[in-house]
All heavy atoms as a GROMACS GRO file, in nm:
protein
  591
    1MET      N    1  10.390  22.633   2.611
    1MET     CA    2  10.458  22.506   2.635
    1MET      C    3  10.352  22.401   2.668
    1MET      O    4  10.257  22.426   2.739
    1MET     CB    5  10.557  22.522   2.750
    1MET     CG    6  10.630  22.395   2.784
    1MET     SD    7  10.738  22.421   2.926
    1MET     CE    8  10.879  22.334   2.869
    2SER      N    9  10.372  22.283   2.616
    2SER     CA   10  10.275  22.177   2.641
    2SER      C   11  10.294  22.118   2.781
    2SER      O   12  10.400  22.130   2.841
    2SER     CB   13  10.289  22.066   2.536
    2SER     OG   14  10.414  22.003   2.548
    3GLU      N   15  10.190  22.058   2.828
    3GLU     CA   16  10.195  21.995   2.961
    3GLU      C   17  10.291  21.877   2.959
    3GLU      O   18  10.294  21.799   2.863
    3GLU     CB   19  10.054  21.947   2.995
    3GLU     CG   20  10.044  21.879   3.129
    3GLU     CD   21   9.904  21.825   3.155
    3GLU    OE1   22   9.817  21.837   3.070
    3GLU    OE2   23   9.887  21.768   3.264
    4LEU      N   24  10.368  21.864   3.065
    4LEU     CA   25  10.460  21.751   3.078
    4LEU      C   26  10.410  21.659   3.188
    4LEU      O   27  10.370  21.703   3.295
    4LEU     CB   28  10.602  21.800   3.112
    4LEU     CG   29  10.669  21.887   3.006
    4LEU    CD1   30  10.801  21.940   3.057
    4LEU    CD2   31  10.688  21.809   2.878
    5LEU      N   32  10.412  21.530   3.159
    5LEU     CA   33  10.365  21.429   3.254
    5LEU      C   34  10.483  21.349   3.307
    5LEU      O   35  10.572  21.310   3.231
    5LEU     CB   36  10.269  21.332   3.185
    5LEU     CG   37  10.145  21.392   3.119
    5LEU    CD1   38  10.074  21.287   3.034
    5LEU    CD2   39  10.052  21.448   3.223
    6SER      N   40  10.480  21.322   3.436
    6SER     CA   41  10.578  21.230   3.493
    6SER      C   42  10.541  21.089   3.447
    6SER      O   43  10.430  21.066   3.396
    6SER     CB   44  10.576  21.238   3.645
    6SER     OG   45  10.453  21.187   3.694
    7ILE      N   46  10.629  20.995   3.468
    7ILE     CA   47  10.599  20.856   3.433
    7ILE      C   48  10.478  20.809   3.513
    7ILE      O   49  10.387  20.744   3.459
    7ILE     CB   50  10.721  20.763   3.458
    7ILE    CG1   51  10.839  20.806   3.370
    7ILE    CG2   52  10.685  20.618   3.432
    7ILE    CD1   53  10.814  20.810   3.223
    8ASN      N   54  10.473  20.843   3.641
    8ASN     CA   55  10.358  20.804   3.724
    8ASN      C   56  10.228  20.861   3.668
    8ASN      O   57  10.128  20.790   3.658
    8ASN     CB   58  10.376  20.849   3.869
    8ASN     CG   59  10.473  20.762   3.944
    8ASN    OD1   60  10.496  20.647   3.910
    8ASN    ND2   61  10.532  20.818   4.048
    9ASP      N   62  10.228  20.991   3.634
    9ASP     CA   63  10.107  21.054   3.580
    9ASP      C   64  10.066  20.992   3.447
    9ASP      O   65   9.949  20.966   3.421
    9ASP     CB   66  10.126  21.204   3.565
    9ASP     CG   67  10.134  21.277   3.698
    9ASP    OD1   68  10.085  21.223   3.800
    9ASP    OD2   69  10.190  21.388   3.700
   10PHE      N   70  10.166  20.969   3.361
   10PHE     CA   71  10.137  20.905   3.233
   10PHE      C   72  10.072  20.768   3.254
   10PHE      O   73   9.971  20.736   3.192
   10PHE     CB   74  10.264  20.890   3.149
   10PHE     CG   75  10.247  20.798   3.033
   10PHE    CD1   76  10.182  20.840   2.918
   10PHE    CD2   77  10.290  20.666   3.038
   10PHE    CE1   78  10.161  20.754   2.812
   10PHE    CE2   79  10.271  20.580   2.934
   10PHE     CZ   80  10.206  20.623   2.819
   11CYS      N   81  10.132  20.688   3.342
   11CYS     CA   82  10.080  20.553   3.366
   11CYS      C   83   9.938  20.556   3.421
   11CYS      O   84   9.855  20.474   3.381
   11CYS     CB   85  10.174  20.475   3.459
   11CYS     SG   86  10.331  20.433   3.381
   12LYS      N   87   9.910  20.649   3.509
   12LYS     CA   88   9.774  20.662   3.561
   12LYS      C   89   9.676  20.695   3.449
   12LYS      O   90   9.569  20.634   3.440
   12LYS     CB   91   9.768  20.769   3.669
   12LYS     CG   92   9.828  20.728   3.801
   12LYS     CD   93   9.823  20.841   3.902
   12LYS     CE   94   9.902  20.806   4.025
   12LYS     NZ   95   9.912  20.921   4.118
   13GLN      N   96   9.713  20.790   3.365
   13GLN     CA   97   9.623  20.831   3.258
   13GLN      C   98   9.609  20.724   3.150
   13GLN      O   99   9.503  20.707   3.091
   13GLN     CB  100   9.668  20.963   3.198
   13GLN     CG  101   9.648  21.077   3.295
   13GLN     CD  102   9.677  21.212   3.235
   13GLN    OE1  103   9.665  21.232   3.114
   13GLN    NE2  104   9.716  21.306   3.319
   14ALA      N  105   9.717  20.651   3.123
   14ALA     CA  106   9.713  20.544   3.023
   14ALA      C  107   9.657  20.414   3.080
   14ALA      O  108   9.633  20.319   3.007
   14ALA     CB  109   9.853  20.519   2.967
   15GLN      N  110   9.640  20.410   3.211
   15GLN     CA  111   9.590  20.293   3.282
   15GLN      C  112   9.679  20.170   3.262
   15GLN      O  113   9.632  20.060   3.232
   15GLN     CB  114   9.445  20.264   3.244
   15GLN     CG  115   9.353  20.378   3.279
   15GLN     CD  116   9.208  20.352   3.241
   15GLN    OE1  117   9.173  20.248   3.190
   15GLN    NE2  118   9.124  20.450   3.267
   16ILE      N  119   9.808  20.195   3.276
   16ILE     CA  120   9.907  20.087   3.271
   16ILE      C  121   9.997  20.100   3.394
   16ILE      O  122  10.004  20.207   3.455
   16ILE     CB  123   9.992  20.090   3.141
   16ILE    CG1  124  10.073  20.220   3.132
   16ILE    CG2  125   9.905  20.069   3.018
   16ILE    CD1  126  10.172  20.222   3.016
   17CYS      N  127  10.064  19.993   3.429
   17CYS     CA  128  10.158  20.000   3.541
   17CYS      C  129  10.295  20.046   3.490
   17CYS      O  130  10.322  20.043   3.370
   17CYS     CB  131  10.168  19.865   3.612
   17CYS     SG  132  10.242  19.735   3.513
   18LYS      N  133  10.379  20.087   3.583
   18LYS     CA  134  10.512  20.135   3.544
   18LYS      C  135  10.594  20.025   3.477
   18LYS      O  136  10.669  20.053   3.384
   18LYS     CB  137  10.585  20.191   3.666
   18LYS     CG  138  10.534  20.327   3.708
   18LYS     CD  139  10.596  20.377   3.836
   18LYS     CE  140  10.742  20.403   3.824
   18LYS     NZ  141  10.799  20.467   3.946
   19ALA      N  142  10.576  19.902   3.520
   19ALA     CA  143  10.651  19.791   3.458
   19ALA      C  144  10.614  19.778   3.310
   19ALA      O  145  10.700  19.753   3.226
   19ALA     CB  146  10.623  19.660   3.532
   20THR      N  147  10.486  19.797   3.280
   20THR     CA  148  10.442  19.792   3.140
   20THR      C  149  10.503  19.906   3.061
   20THR      O  150  10.550  19.888   2.948
   20THR     CB  151  10.289  19.796   3.130
   20THR    OG1  152  10.235  19.682   3.197
   20THR    CG2  153  10.241  19.797   2.986
   21PHE      N  154  10.507  20.026   3.121
   21PHE     CA  155  10.568  20.140   3.053
   21PHE      C  156  10.713  20.109   3.018
   21PHE      O  157  10.757  20.129   2.905
   21PHE     CB  158  10.562  20.267   3.139
   21PHE     CG  159  10.646  20.379   3.081
   21PHE    CD1  160  10.600  20.453   2.975
   21PHE    CD2  161  10.773  20.405   3.131
   21PHE    CE1  162  10.679  20.553   2.919
   21PHE    CE2  163  10.852  20.504   3.077
   21PHE     CZ  164  10.804  20.579   2.970
   22TYR      N  165  10.790  20.060   3.116
   22TYR     CA  166  10.931  20.034   3.090
   22TYR      C  167  10.952  19.918   2.992
   22TYR      O  168  11.046  19.919   2.914
   22TYR     CB  169  11.007  20.013   3.221
   22TYR     CG  170  11.023  20.144   3.296
   22TYR    CD1  171  10.955  20.168   3.414
   22TYR    CD2  172  11.103  20.245   3.245
   22TYR    CE1  173  10.968  20.290   3.481
   22TYR    CE2  174  11.117  20.367   3.311
   22TYR     CZ  175  11.048  20.388   3.428
   22TYR     OH  176  11.062  20.509   3.492
   23ALA      N  177  10.861  19.821   2.992
   23ALA     CA  178  10.869  19.713   2.892
   23ALA      C  179  10.842  19.770   2.752
   23ALA      O  180  10.913  19.736   2.656
   23ALA     CB  181  10.769  19.603   2.925
   24LEU      N  182  10.743  19.857   2.740
   24LEU     CA  183  10.715  19.922   2.612
   24LEU      C  184  10.832  20.007   2.567
   24LEU      O  185  10.869  20.008   2.450
   24LEU     CB  186  10.589  20.008   2.622
   24LEU     CG  187  10.457  19.934   2.637
   24LEU    CD1  188  10.345  20.031   2.672
   24LEU    CD2  189  10.424  19.858   2.510
   25LYS      N  190  10.891  20.080   2.661
   25LYS     CA  191  11.007  20.165   2.629
   25LYS      C  192  11.123  20.080   2.577
   25LYS      O  193  11.187  20.115   2.479
   25LYS     CB  194  11.048  20.245   2.753
   25LYS     CG  195  11.155  20.348   2.727
   25LYS     CD  196  11.174  20.435   2.850
   25LYS     CE  197  11.290  20.527   2.835
   25LYS     NZ  198  11.259  20.650   2.768
   26LYS      N  199  11.147  19.967   2.641
   26LYS     CA  200  11.255  19.876   2.599
   26LYS      C  201  11.230  19.823   2.458
   26LYS      O  202  11.322  19.804   2.380
   26LYS     CB  203  11.267  19.761   2.698
   26LYS     CG  204  11.384  19.671   2.674
   26LYS     CD  205  11.397  19.567   2.784
   26LYS     CE  206  11.518  19.480   2.762
   26LYS     NZ  207  11.535  19.382   2.869
   27GLN      N  208  11.102  19.800   2.424
   27GLN     CA  209  11.063  19.751   2.292
   27GLN      C  210  11.054  19.862   2.187
   27GLN      O  211  11.029  19.835   2.070
   27GLN     CB  212  10.927  19.681   2.299
   27GLN     CG  213  10.923  19.560   2.385
   27GLN     CD  214  10.779  19.513   2.408
   27GLN    OE1  215  10.687  19.550   2.338
   27GLN    NE2  216  10.761  19.432   2.511
   28GLY      N  217  11.070  19.987   2.230
   28GLY     CA  218  11.058  20.100   2.138
   28GLY      C  219  10.914  20.134   2.106
   28GLY      O  220  10.886  20.197   2.005
   29LYS      N  221  10.820  20.094   2.193
   29LYS     CA  222  10.678  20.116   2.168
   29LYS      C  223  10.614  20.217   2.263
   29LYS      O  224  10.494  20.240   2.256
   29LYS     CB  225  10.603  19.983   2.178
   29LYS     CG  226  10.645  19.884   2.071
   29LYS     CD  227  10.567  19.756   2.084
   29LYS     CE  228  10.610  19.656   1.978
   29LYS     NZ  229  10.535  19.531   1.989
   30ALA      N  230  10.693  20.278   2.349
   30ALA     CA  231  10.641  20.378   2.443
   30ALA      C  232  10.638  20.513   2.373
   30ALA      O  233  10.705  20.534   2.272
   30ALA     CB  234  10.730  20.384   2.567
   31PRO      N  235  10.562  20.607   2.427
   31PRO     CA  236  10.564  20.742   2.369
   31PRO      C  237  10.701  20.806   2.387
   31PRO      O  238  10.777  20.767   2.476
   31PRO     CB  239  10.456  20.816   2.448
   31PRO     CG  240  10.439  20.740   2.574
   31PRO     CD  241  10.472  20.599   2.543
   32LEU      N  242  10.729  20.904   2.303
   32LEU     CA  243  10.855  20.976   2.315
   32LEU      C  244  10.863  21.043   2.451
   32LEU      O  245  10.762  21.092   2.503
   32LEU     CB  246  10.866  21.082   2.206
   32LEU     CG  247  10.875  21.030   2.062
   32LEU    CD1  248  10.872  21.147   1.965
   32LEU    CD2  249  11.000  20.947   2.043
   33SER      N  250  10.980  21.042   2.509
   33SER     CA  251  10.999  21.104   2.640
   33SER      C  252  11.124  21.190   2.637
   33SER      O  253  11.207  21.178   2.548
   33SER     CB  254  11.010  20.996   2.748
   33SER     OG  255  11.119  20.910   2.723
   34ILE      N  256  11.132  21.278   2.735
   34ILE     CA  257  11.250  21.364   2.747
   34ILE      C  258  11.306  21.350   2.888
   34ILE      O  259  11.232  21.316   2.981
   34ILE     CB  260  11.216  21.512   2.716
   34ILE    CG1  261  11.107  21.563   2.811
   34ILE    CG2  262  11.175  21.532   2.573
   34ILE    CD1  263  11.082  21.713   2.800
   35LYS      N  264  11.434  21.374   2.902
   35LYS     CA  265  11.500  21.372   3.032
   35LYS      C  266  11.530  21.516   3.071
   35LYS      O  267  11.590  21.591   2.994
   35LYS     CB  268  11.632  21.298   3.027
   35LYS     CG  269  11.630  21.149   3.041
   35LYS     CD  270  11.587  21.103   3.174
   35LYS     CE  271  11.696  21.031   3.247
   35LYS     NZ  272  11.647  20.961   3.363
   36ILE      N  273  11.486  21.555   3.189
   36ILE     CA  274  11.522  21.684   3.246
   36ILE      C  275  11.580  21.652   3.383
   36ILE      O  276  11.508  21.610   3.473
   36ILE     CB  277  11.401  21.778   3.257
   36ILE    CG1  278  11.344  21.807   3.118
   36ILE    CG2  279  11.440  21.907   3.329
   36ILE    CD1  280  11.223  21.897   3.116
   37GLY      N  281  11.710  21.668   3.393
   37GLY     CA  282  11.779  21.624   3.514
   37GLY      C  283  11.764  21.474   3.527
   37GLY      O  284  11.794  21.400   3.434
   38LYS      N  285  11.714  21.430   3.640
   38LYS     CA  286  11.694  21.287   3.662
   38LYS      C  287  11.553  21.242   3.626
   38LYS      O  288  11.522  21.124   3.634
   38LYS     CB  289  11.722  21.253   3.808
   38LYS     CG  290  11.866  21.271   3.847
   38LYS     CD  291  11.889  21.231   3.990
   38LYS     CE  292  12.036  21.247   4.027
   38LYS     NZ  293  12.063  21.204   4.163
   39ARG      N  294  11.468  21.338   3.589
   39ARG     CA  295  11.328  21.305   3.562
   39ARG      C  296  11.306  21.271   3.416
   39ARG      O  297  11.361  21.334   3.327
   39ARG     CB  298  11.239  21.424   3.597
   39ARG     CG  299  11.244  21.457   3.745
   39ARG     CD  300  11.146  21.563   3.782
   39ARG     NE  301  11.011  21.507   3.768
   39ARG     CZ  302  10.902  21.580   3.765
   39ARG    NH1  303  10.908  21.709   3.772
   39ARG    NH2  304  10.784  21.522   3.753
   40THR      N  305  11.225  21.170   3.391
   40THR     CA  306  11.180  21.136   3.258
   40THR      C  307  11.037  21.187   3.246
   40THR      O  308  10.952  21.156   3.330
   40THR     CB  309  11.183  20.983   3.235
   40THR    OG1  310  11.318  20.938   3.253
   40THR    CG2  311  11.136  20.947   3.096
   41LEU      N  312  11.011  21.267   3.142
   41LEU     CA  313  10.881  21.329   3.125
   41LEU      C  314  10.827  21.302   2.985
   41LEU      O  315  10.903  21.283   2.890
   41LEU     CB  316  10.891  21.480   3.147
   41LEU     CG  317  10.945  21.523   3.284
   41LEU    CD1  318  10.977  21.672   3.284
   41LEU    CD2  319  10.845  21.489   3.393
   42ILE      N  320  10.695  21.301   2.975
   42ILE     CA  321  10.627  21.278   2.848
   42ILE      C  322  10.536  21.397   2.824
   42ILE      O  323  10.456  21.433   2.911
   42ILE     CB  324  10.546  21.147   2.853
   42ILE    CG1  325  10.640  21.030   2.878
   42ILE    CG2  326  10.466  21.127   2.725
   42ILE    CD1  327  10.571  20.901   2.915
   43SER      N  328  10.548  21.457   2.706
   43SER     CA  329  10.461  21.571   2.676
   43SER      C  330  10.321  21.521   2.644
   43SER      O  331  10.301  21.406   2.601
   43SER     CB  332  10.516  21.651   2.557
   43SER     OG  333  10.501  21.578   2.437
   44ARG      N  334  10.225  21.607   2.666
   44ARG     CA  335  10.086  21.574   2.632
   44ARG      C  336  10.076  21.542   2.483
   44ARG      O  337  10.006  21.448   2.444
   44ARG     CB  338   9.995  21.691   2.669
   44ARG     CG  339   9.852  21.678   2.627
   44ARG     CD  340   9.776  21.569   2.694
   44ARG     NE  341   9.774  21.585   2.838
   44ARG     CZ  342   9.726  21.492   2.921
   44ARG    NH1  343   9.676  21.380   2.872
   44ARG    NH2  344   9.728  21.508   3.050
   45ALA      N  345  10.149  21.615   2.398
   45ALA     CA  346  10.147  21.591   2.254
   45ALA      C  347  10.200  21.451   2.220
   45ALA      O  348  10.144  21.381   2.135
   45ALA     CB  349  10.227  21.698   2.181
   46ALA      N  350  10.307  21.409   2.289
   46ALA     CA  351  10.362  21.274   2.265
   46ALA      C  352  10.265  21.168   2.311
   46ALA      O  353  10.250  21.064   2.245
   46ALA     CB  354  10.496  21.258   2.336
   47PHE      N  355  10.196  21.192   2.421
   47PHE     CA  356  10.095  21.099   2.472
   47PHE      C  357   9.983  21.084   2.371
   47PHE      O  358   9.943  20.973   2.334
   47PHE     CB  359  10.043  21.151   2.606
   47PHE     CG  360   9.946  21.061   2.679
   47PHE    CD1  361   9.923  20.930   2.640
   47PHE    CD2  362   9.876  21.109   2.787
   47PHE    CE1  363   9.833  20.849   2.710
   47PHE    CE2  364   9.787  21.029   2.858
   47PHE     CZ  365   9.766  20.899   2.818
   48GLU      N  366   9.933  21.197   2.320
   48GLU     CA  367   9.824  21.192   2.222
   48GLU      C  368   9.867  21.125   2.092
   48GLU      O  369   9.790  21.050   2.032
   48GLU     CB  370   9.771  21.333   2.198
   48GLU     CG  371   9.698  21.388   2.320
   48GLU     CD  372   9.661  21.535   2.310
   48GLU    OE1  373   9.689  21.598   2.206
   48GLU    OE2  374   9.604  21.587   2.408
   49ALA      N  375   9.991  21.150   2.048
   49ALA     CA  376  10.042  21.086   1.927
   49ALA      C  377  10.052  20.934   1.947
   49ALA      O  378  10.021  20.856   1.856
   49ALA     CB  379  10.179  21.144   1.890
   50TRP      N  380  10.093  20.893   2.066
   50TRP     CA  381  10.103  20.750   2.098
   50TRP      C  382   9.966  20.685   2.093
   50TRP      O  383   9.951  20.576   2.036
   50TRP     CB  384  10.167  20.736   2.236
   50TRP     CG  385  10.185  20.598   2.287
   50TRP    CD1  386  10.275  20.504   2.242
   50TRP    CD2  387  10.112  20.536   2.394
   50TRP    NE1  388  10.263  20.389   2.316
   50TRP    CE2  389  10.164  20.404   2.410
   50TRP    CE3  390  10.011  20.578   2.478
   50TRP    CZ2  391  10.116  20.317   2.505
   50TRP    CZ3  392   9.963  20.491   2.574
   50TRP    CH2  393  10.015  20.361   2.587
   51ILE      N  394   9.865  20.752   2.147
   51ILE     CA  395   9.728  20.700   2.143
   51ILE      C  396   9.682  20.685   1.998
   51ILE      O  397   9.623  20.583   1.960
   51ILE     CB  398   9.631  20.791   2.222
   51ILE    CG1  399   9.663  20.790   2.371
   51ILE    CG2  400   9.485  20.754   2.195
   51ILE    CD1  401   9.639  20.659   2.440
   52LYS      N  402   9.711  20.785   1.915
   52LYS     CA  403   9.672  20.778   1.773
   52LYS      C  404   9.740  20.661   1.703
   52LYS      O  405   9.680  20.596   1.619
   52LYS     CB  406   9.701  20.910   1.703
   52LYS     CG  407   9.605  21.018   1.744
   52LYS     CD  408   9.629  21.147   1.672
   52LYS     CE  409   9.532  21.251   1.728
   52LYS     NZ  410   9.525  21.369   1.648
   53GLU      N  411   9.866  20.635   1.738
   53GLU     CA  412   9.937  20.520   1.680
   53GLU      C  413   9.870  20.390   1.720
   53GLU      O  414   9.855  20.299   1.637
   53GLU     CB  415  10.083  20.518   1.725
   53GLU     CG  416  10.168  20.625   1.663
   53GLU     CD  417  10.311  20.625   1.718
   53GLU    OE1  418  10.355  20.522   1.773
   53GLU    OE2  419  10.376  20.729   1.709
   54LEU      N  420   9.828  20.379   1.845
   54LEU     CA  421   9.758  20.259   1.891
   54LEU      C  422   9.625  20.242   1.817
   54LEU      O  423   9.588  20.131   1.778
   54LEU     CB  424   9.732  20.264   2.042
   54LEU     CG  425   9.853  20.252   2.133
   54LEU    CD1  426   9.811  20.268   2.278
   54LEU    CD2  427   9.926  20.120   2.112
   55GLU      N  428   9.554  20.354   1.797
   55GLU     CA  429   9.428  20.348   1.724
   55GLU      C  430   9.451  20.303   1.580
   55GLU      O  431   9.376  20.220   1.528
   55GLU     CB  432   9.360  20.485   1.727
   55GLU     CG  433   9.305  20.523   1.862
   55GLU     CD  434   9.259  20.668   1.870
   55GLU    OE1  435   9.292  20.748   1.780
   55GLU    OE2  436   9.189  20.699   1.968
   56ALA      N  437   9.554  20.357   1.517
   56ALA     CA  438   9.584  20.318   1.379
   56ALA      C  439   9.624  20.172   1.370
   56ALA      O  440   9.583  20.100   1.278
   56ALA     CB  441   9.695  20.407   1.323
   57ALA      N  442   9.700  20.125   1.468
   57ALA     CA  443   9.743  19.985   1.469
   57ALA      C  444   9.627  19.890   1.491
   57ALA      O  445   9.631  19.775   1.449
   57ALA     CB  446   9.849  19.964   1.577
   58SER      N  447   9.521  19.939   1.555
   58SER     CA  448   9.406  19.852   1.580
   58SER      C  449   9.320  19.837   1.455
   58SER      O  450   9.226  19.759   1.455
   58SER     CB  451   9.322  19.906   1.696
   58SER     OG  452   9.248  20.019   1.655
   59GLY      N  453   9.351  19.910   1.350
   59GLY     CA  454   9.277  19.897   1.226
   59GLY      C  455   9.145  19.971   1.226
   59GLY      O  456   9.061  19.948   1.141
   60ASN      N  457   9.123  20.057   1.326
   60ASN     CA  458   9.000  20.134   1.334
   60ASN      C  459   8.876  20.046   1.321
   60ASN      O  460   8.779  20.081   1.256
   60ASN     CB  461   8.998  20.245   1.229
   60ASN     CG  462   9.103  20.349   1.256
   60ASN    OD1  463   9.127  20.385   1.370
   60ASN    ND2  464   9.170  20.395   1.152
   61ASP      N  465   8.879  19.931   1.385
   61ASP     CA  466   8.766  19.838   1.377
   61ASP      C  467   8.675  19.849   1.499
   61ASP      O  468   8.600  19.758   1.529
   61ASP     CB  469   8.814  19.695   1.357
   61ASP     CG  470   8.907  19.649   1.468
   61ASP    OD1  471   8.926  19.724   1.566
   61ASP    OD2  472   8.960  19.538   1.457
   62ASN      N  473   8.683  19.963   1.568
   62ASN     CA  474   8.600  19.993   1.684
   62ASN      C  475   8.627  19.905   1.805
   62ASN      O  476   8.550  19.906   1.900
   62ASN     CB  477   8.450  19.988   1.649
   62ASN     CG  478   8.415  20.095   1.549
   62ASN    OD1  479   8.470  20.205   1.553
   62ASN    ND2  480   8.326  20.065   1.458
   63ARG      N  481   8.733  19.828   1.804
   63ARG     CA  482   8.774  19.754   1.924
   63ARG      C  483   8.882  19.835   1.991
   63ARG      O  484   8.962  19.899   1.924
   63ARG     CB  485   8.827  19.615   1.888
   63ARG     CG  486   8.716  19.521   1.844
   63ARG     CD  487   8.770  19.385   1.821
   63ARG     NE  488   8.846  19.390   1.695
   63ARG     CZ  489   8.919  19.290   1.648
   63ARG    NH1  490   8.927  19.178   1.713
   63ARG    NH2  491   8.983  19.301   1.535
   64PRO      N  492   8.889  19.831   2.122
   64PRO     CA  493   8.993  19.909   2.190
   64PRO      C  494   9.132  19.856   2.160
   64PRO      O  495   9.152  19.735   2.150
   64PRO     CB  496   8.959  19.893   2.338
   64PRO     CG  497   8.870  19.775   2.347
   64PRO     CD  498   8.802  19.760   2.214
   65ALA      N  499   9.225  19.948   2.139
   65ALA     CA  500   9.364  19.909   2.120
   65ALA      C  501   9.420  19.868   2.255
   65ALA      O  502   9.383  19.922   2.359
   65ALA     CB  503   9.444  20.026   2.064
   66THR      N  504   9.508  19.768   2.256
   66THR     CA  505   9.567  19.724   2.381
   66THR      C  506   9.718  19.727   2.368
   66THR      O  507   9.772  19.722   2.258
   66THR     CB  508   9.523  19.581   2.418
   66THR    OG1  509   9.570  19.492   2.316
   66THR    CG2  510   9.373  19.570   2.430
   67VAL      N  511   9.782  19.730   2.481
   67VAL     CA  512   9.927  19.721   2.483
   67VAL      C  513   9.970  19.589   2.546
   67VAL      O  514  10.086  19.569   2.575
   67VAL     CB  515   9.991  19.842   2.558
   67VAL    CG1  516   9.970  19.968   2.482
   67VAL    CG2  517   9.938  19.851   2.698
   68GLY      N  518   9.874  19.498   2.564
   68GLY     CA  519   9.901  19.368   2.625
   68GLY      C  520   9.964  19.273   2.524
   68GLY      O  521   9.994  19.307   2.410
   69THR      N  522   9.980  19.151   2.567
   69THR     CA  523  10.039  19.049   2.482
   69THR      C  524   9.935  18.987   2.392
   69THR      O  525   9.815  19.001   2.414
   69THR     CB  526  10.102  18.937   2.568
   69THR    OG1  527   9.997  18.873   2.640
   69THR    CG2  528  10.206  18.991   2.664
   70ALA      N  529   9.979  18.916   2.291
   70ALA     CA  530   9.887  18.847   2.201
   70ALA      C  531   9.806  18.744   2.278
   70ALA      O  532   9.687  18.723   2.250
   70ALA     CB  533   9.964  18.780   2.088
   71LYS      N  534   9.867  18.680   2.377
   71LYS     CA  535   9.796  18.582   2.458
   71LYS      C  536   9.680  18.648   2.532
   71LYS      O  537   9.570  18.593   2.538
   71LYS     CB  538   9.892  18.518   2.557
   71LYS     CG  539   9.830  18.405   2.637
   71LYS     CD  540   9.936  18.339   2.725
   71LYS     CE  541   9.878  18.223   2.803
   71LYS     NZ  542   9.979  18.158   2.885
   72GLN      N  543   9.703  18.767   2.586
   72GLN     CA  544   9.598  18.840   2.654
   72GLN      C  545   9.488  18.879   2.556
   72GLN      O  546   9.370  18.877   2.590
   72GLN     CB  547   9.652  18.964   2.722
   72GLN     CG  548   9.741  18.935   2.840
   72GLN     CD  549   9.813  19.059   2.889
   72GLN    OE1  550   9.847  19.146   2.812
   72GLN    NE2  551   9.839  19.064   3.018
   73ALA      N  552   9.525  18.917   2.435
   73ALA     CA  553   9.427  18.960   2.336
   73ALA      C  554   9.336  18.844   2.295
   73ALA      O  555   9.219  18.863   2.265
   73ALA     CB  556   9.497  19.017   2.213
   74ARG      N  557   9.390  18.720   2.292
   74ARG     CA  558   9.310  18.603   2.254
   74ARG      C  559   9.214  18.563   2.364
   74ARG      O  560   9.114  18.500   2.339
   74ARG     CB  561   9.401  18.486   2.222
   74ARG     CG  562   9.477  18.501   2.092
   74ARG     CD  563   9.541  18.369   2.053
   74ARG     NE  564   9.634  18.321   2.153
   74ARG     CZ  565   9.763  18.344   2.155
   74ARG    NH1  566   9.818  18.418   2.063
   74ARG    NH2  567   9.840  18.295   2.251
   75GLY      N  568   9.245  18.597   2.486
   75GLY     CA  569   9.162  18.559   2.599
   75GLY      C  570   9.195  18.418   2.646
   75GLY      O  571   9.266  18.343   2.580
   76ARG      N  572   9.140  18.384   2.757
   76ARG     CA  573   9.165  18.251   2.814
   76ARG      C  574   9.049  18.160   2.782
   76ARG      O  575   8.935  18.199   2.787
   76ARG     CB  576   9.183  18.262   2.964
   76ARG     CG  577   9.304  18.344   2.998
   76ARG     CD  578   9.319  18.357   3.145
   76ARG     NE  579   9.427  18.453   3.170
   76ARG     CZ  580   9.508  18.441   3.270
   76ARG    NH1  581   9.496  18.347   3.357
   76ARG    NH2  582   9.604  18.530   3.286
   77LYS      N  583   9.080  18.037   2.752
   77LYS     CA  584   8.977  17.938   2.720
   77LYS      C  585   8.974  17.830   2.826
   77LYS      O  586   9.066  17.799   2.889
   77LYS     CB  587   9.003  17.876   2.584
   77LYS     CG  588   8.987  17.978   2.474
   77LYS     CD  589   9.006  17.912   2.340
   77LYS     CE  590   8.991  18.017   2.231
   77LYS     NZ  591   9.007  17.966   2.102
   0.00000   0.00000   0.00000
């Protein structure tokens, strides 16, 4: 069985806050998750697949993929 991560553990490893996770989930951009009782869990495989999707979306141009907004990606002037 693959390792299951709590939302807190996932957010720590992904270096995002819980609010960002739930915003991504609402947009359909969060990794697949499962419900066991009242707990929402993310498998290690789903986490890794999500990372690969972010890498693919970045165009493999050696820049880090982000989950921020377009405004954040442009930077502040």
